[in-house]
N, C-alpha and C positions, 0 to 999 in steps of 0.2 A: 160535216162531211167527215168521211172515212181516213186515215191517214194510210196511203200505201204500204204494202207488207204483204208477205206471204198467204197471209189467212183471206183477203181479199182476191186472189186473185181462182179462188175457188167458186165463187157466184157473178164475177165481175160480168156485167154485156153491155160496159160501154163501148165508146169506138178507140180505143188504145189497143192495138195487137199485143197480145199474150206472148208470152214465150213456150215456143212449140216441144216443151220437154218437161220431163217431172224434176225439178229444181232438189227432188231428196237423193236424186239419182247423181249428183254431181258431186264431182271430186275435184279439186286444185291439181294442178298440174304445172300452172304460171304464176310466178309472182312478177309484178308490176311494179315499175317505183316510179311515181310522179302522176298518181291518178288524181288528173285533173279534168275539167270539160274537154280538152283535144282527146284522149285519151278515152274517156265514154264515150263518143260520140264517132272514135274509129275501131281503134282494135279489138275494145271490148265486144262491139256490135258484129266484126267478123266472125270473132270469135262464140257468141252467140248464136250466130247463124250453124254451126256445126255442133251444139251442144246434145242435140237430140241425136246423132249418130257418134258422136265420138263423147262422151259424158266425163273423162276423165282432163279434159282441158279446161275447166274454172280457172278463174283468176283469184289470186290472194291479191289486192291493190296495199300500196306502201306509201305513205304520205312522210315524208323526214324532216319537214318545217311548219307545218300545220295541223291540228287537230280538227279543223272545222268541216272538211268532206266526211271522217268519219262520224263525227257527232251527228250530222244531220242523214247520213244513209244506215247507219246502226239501227235507229227503231224503223226501219223500212226493210229490214233483211236486207238492205243493201242492193235490193231493186232500186230503180231509179225508170224514167220515161225520158226516149230519146223524141226528139219533137221532130221534123224538116218540115221547114216551111221554104215554102216557092208562090210569091203573089199572095192571094188571099189564101190559098190551101196550108193547109196544118196536117200532117200525118204523123200520129205518134205509134210510139211502140214501148213494151215495158221490155228493160234490158234487167237478163238474171244471170248473165254470165260472173258476176262479182261475187265472190262465195264471204269475203272479208277483208277488211281493212285495218292494217297494223297502223300505229303512230306510237313509237315510243322512244322520244331522244329520252336523255343527251346521248345513250350510246345506240339506241335502235336495236337491241340486243333480238328480240322477235321476229322483226326484220332479217338479220342473218340468219336465226337460226330457219326461218323457213324458207331461205334460198338456200342454205345447207341439206334440209329436208329429201328424205328418200323420194319423194314424189314430184318435186319439182324438177322440170326437165329442159324450161326456159322461163328466162328472165328478158323481160321487156323494158324499154325504158322511154320515158317523155318527160327531162326533167329541165330543158332547155340547156341552153348552149353554154351557160355559164354554170354550170353544176359540173362539169366535168374537171373542171377547173386545171384550167390548159390556159396556154400561152395562147389566144385567137394566133398571131401571125405566126409563129412556126408549130403549133397544134401538138406540142409536147406537156408534160404534167409541169403545173408550176410549183414548184418545191418551197415558193415561199408564199404559197397562198395558204392563209392563217390557218383555214380547216387541214389542210395538208400536212402541215407543222405539230399539229395537234394528233391529228390519226399516226401519225409517225410514229410520236409518244405513247399512242393508245394501245395498252395490250387486251383491255375489255367492252371495246366497242367503238362505234364510230359514228363519226357526223357527214364526211364527204362522202361522195357517189363511189369515188374511186378506193377510200380505206374501206367503205363497208362490203363493196364485192370480195376486196381483198380478205377480209375477216372472214365473208361468207365461204368462200373457195377454200380458204386453211382451214375451214371448219369441214367443207366436206373432205377435203386429203386426209386429215387426222381420223374421219369417222370412217372411212375406207367407202365414200360414196363415189360415184361415176363423174365425169367431166359432166356437163352443160351447157346449153346455146345462151348465149348475151347477145340481144337483139335490139339493139340503139333502132329509135324511131323518132329521135330526134334532125333537126334542120342543120346538119352538119356535112361536109363536102366528105365524103369515104368514113360516115358515122360508124360503122363497123369497126373499121380500120382506126379509126380515132379512139375509140371504147377500147378497142386492145390495147392501142399503145399506153392510155393514161394507166391501165389497170396493171397491167405487165412491169410499167416503170414505176409503179407504188412499190411490189410486188417484190422486185429487185433492191430495192432498199430495204426492206426486212427479211426478204427471206429470198434467194437468188433461186433454190431450187423448188420452191413453187412455182415462180415466175419459169423457170424451165415446163413445171409440170402443165401450167396454163396454155402456153406459147405449143404446145406439143400435143394439146389433146381438147382442148375447149373450140367452137367455134364461136366466130363476133361476125354472122353474117352483117351487109349491109343492107340497108334499106331505105325506099323513099313513101312519105306520107302526104299525102292532101286531101285535106276537108278544110273549110274557112267556118272555124268553131269560133263563135265571140263567148264575153263572160257573160252568166244568167243572171237575169234582172228580177228583181220583185215585179213587175210587168210581167214577165215571161212565166212566172209562177202561178203569178193570176190567172193568164190567159192560160196555162195548162188544166189546172184546177177545174176553171170553168167548161173549157174541151171533155175531160178522161171522169171527172164525176168523183175523184178523189184530190188529196193531199201530196202535193209531193213538196219534200223541202229541197231538193235542189237537182232537179230536170236538169238537162243540154238542150239548148237548138242547134239547130245545124242546117245547111244547106243540101239539097238533093247531091251535088258531087260527092263522090268520097273514091279513090282510089290511094292504093294501098302494092308497093310494088319491093318483092324481096330477094335477095340472095338463096339460093336454093342450097345449104350448106348449115345443116344440124348434125349437134351432137350427140343427140338422145331421142331422137326422132321428132314429130309435129303432128299437130292437125292436118287435116287435106284441105285447107287454105284457097286453093285453087279452087275448089267445089263452092266457096263462098264468095269468089269473085277476087280473089288476090292474084297478081300478075307474079308466078313463081319465075325466075331466069337465073342466068350465067351472070350476067351483067347490069350491075342494078345503076353504073355508072353514068350514061347518059340522061336517064331518066330524073337520079339524083340534079344532075346540072342544068337540065332541063326546069326543073320545077325549083332550084333554088335561085337561080337566075334569072326565071323569067317572070315567078307566081311571088317569092320571096323579095325579089330585088325589085319588083314593082312596088310590092306592098310598102318595103320601107321606103322607097321614095316616094309614094303616095300619103303615108305618115306624116312625115315630116313638112313636107310641103304643103299638106294637107292641115297641119297643126298650125303652122305660121299664117297659112290664109285664114284661120278662125273656121276650120271645118270640123263638126266633134266625129261623124261617123263617115265609113270609106264611102257608105252610098252617096253621103251628100257631096266630099269631094268628087268623086269621079263623076257628078252629075255636071260639075264644072268643065265647060266643055273645052278651055284651054289645058288643066290638067287631062281631063281623057288623051285629048289628041297628045301630049305630051308623053304621057305611057303609051300611046298605042307607036308613037314612033321609037323612042328611047326599049320598047321589045323589037321592034319590025328591024329599025337603023342600026341598031348598038349591038342587042346581044342576039338575037337569033343568029346571025353570020356568027357567032365564035360556037353554036352548038350543031351537032350529028345525032339526033336521033333515029334509030329505025323505025319505020312503018305508022309516025306523025308527022300530019300537017302543021308544023310551027307557025303560020300563020294562023291557020285556024285555031291553034291553042291560046294564040294573045287575044283572038277576038272573043273566044270563050270567058277569057280571064275577065276581060272589062267586062261583059255580061255578067259573071260572077261578084265582080266588087260592086255591081250597081244594083244587086238585091238589097231591096230598103226593109224587106221587115227582117235581117237579121242583128241592124245598129250595133254591127262592128265598128268601136270605136278606134279611130285613132292613134289617142293617147297608149291604147291595149297594144297596138302594133310599134309604136315608138320606143316603148322601153328596150332597154341592155343593148340598147346601140352599140355600143361598144365590141358587142362579143357577135354579132349581127352582122353589119355592115364587112368586115372581113370575107364572108363567106357571099353576101349576097351583093355586093358592089365591087368588091377590089377584086376579086378574083377576074373578073370581066373586065376591068380595067386593066389588070394585066394582058391579058387574055388581048383586046385590042392594039396594046401598045408593042407586042409581040410581031404583030402584022403590021404595024405602022398606020393604023386607024384610027380616027377619032372617036371623041367618048365625052363630047359637051356633056348630055344629058346623063348621064352616070356621075361626071365632077358636080353638076349642080346638085344631083341625088347627096352627095357625099356633103357638100358644103350645106346645106340643108339638117343634115343631122349635128352639123358644127354651130350654126344657125339655131339649132335648136336646145342647144347647151344652154343659153341664156335665161332657159326659164321663163322666156314672154315670148307669147305670141305677137302676130304683127299687128294687134289691137291695145298689144300692152298687159293682156290677161297673164297673171301669173299661174303656175304649173311647178310641180316636182319632180325633177330629173330620176326617174327609178333606172338604174344600171349598175352594176357591180363598182363600177369604177363613178359613181355617184361622186361621191368625196373629192377625188383630186380634181374632176372634171367641171364640179361648183367653184374649187379653188381657183382653178385657170380662170374661168370664167368672171369671178370676181374680181379676179388678180388682173384682169388685162381691160376688160372692158370699161368705157367704151371704145376703144383702140381695135377696133374691129381686126385689122392685119397683124395684132400682137394676139389675140385672140385661136383668128386662123394658127398662124406659125404653131401656138404652144399646142393645139392641140396634133397638128401635122406632127409635132415632135415626138407624137408616143410609139414606139416602136412596137411595144406589145398589140396595139392597134394597125399600124399601118405598114409595119417590117420595112424592105425596102423602098415602098413608095415614101417614105421619110425622106430619104435623101434624093427622090425623084425633080429637079427643080423645073422641069416642062409643068410635070402634075400639079406639083404645090401651086406655081402660078395661076394655071386654071383654075383650082378649087379656090385661091385667095380672092381671084376676079370674079368669081360668081357669089361668092361669099359677101363681097360688096355691095353686089346687088340684091343681095336678099335684103341687107342690113336696110339700102338707102331708097329700094323703091319695091322692094314686097315680091313673095312666090311669083305672083300673077305674071307680073311684068318679066322675072329672071325665067320664067320656062316660055314665055312669046316670044323672049327676046333668042333662043338658041334656034338654030338653024341648021 
């Protein structure tokens, strides 16, 4: 069977929808850092919808840590299949918006040069929370991060995202190039402001004049992205090959739902994203808070409680009526009262989330969501807890979700099955677990003492006592009992 590439597009008559434009006419205008499954199912698909009318917005992808995506897609001319699954139905389309993928550690010079190129007008990012190298409790750049320390001393490349962007913007300035837009698409509160902060803080250490140029001229719009995209499996590859009639080394599988909300603030033009279904707005904040607190917050709670209960996938976990009722009550009773989103029925949104979680064909693994908890829970859970505290409102279910993350750090589920902790703080967290267990309260207190994660909540005795009480139940009676006991 033929491998997907430009040549097969000429005579292809299968069910996959082809790009609605001539790929030879496409030129890059966007550099995307972090070209994983989510970007290829989300932003790249929106851009693909516009290339027929606006061919100058092709995407150069960049991977800073791994070469496997480039190795898989380069023989395919960077084409790949986007498969949308719902129930028994799969709709496939071939995405052609990615024109190249760069992978060039340790210095990432080709990525820096691509961002500094005159044709580049937008840089987008999906690099996950940890790649911003910031203190998750304060949002400021972590100058003790080893990659930041290395990049501050390096004048010939960079390995961190803030260091790489500094190097690229410095090159633009030296070359007389105009300012551009840097658009974060990661799950962070005020992601645009966060990106601006870490880049300018890094620049201020190296070149204060460049920092002022960035602050005065570049755009860092906020955005909110929403689509569930599980990791691609070999079974997915086989199914898409059987459906499409060609071999695709790395397709991407997703759900029908997709949303992108973007602050309409750009320094060097933009494609007409609104014509592809993007919500362009002056204020992303309410949408961002809704998504971070409701989807991401409930996703994390589901993951940690689901792993402890032995559930491998999100759909399996939410099929448990106790867990489904817990998530529904957490969203409706504890999260929604902290939100105000214009023209959005938050109750209907909560119902829709549970329906999306129950999509059995996606096979979204709970362990995939559980990774990087030290970076995720400050935004997804702790912010809502602070909002509840400020109003004197209870937050028992949110406390249980935090306790479930701490329980997760022991590296064993409720049945005793072992797993690895995947987290930027994994070494420190595993050391705490190894040193304190089987003393559950000692484990909980040691984790709650971590100021980079919990900030001021480390010193809140009522919060600490509530989490420790839930943690004891989780260890002694399990996740199902703990969820059922919350009223």
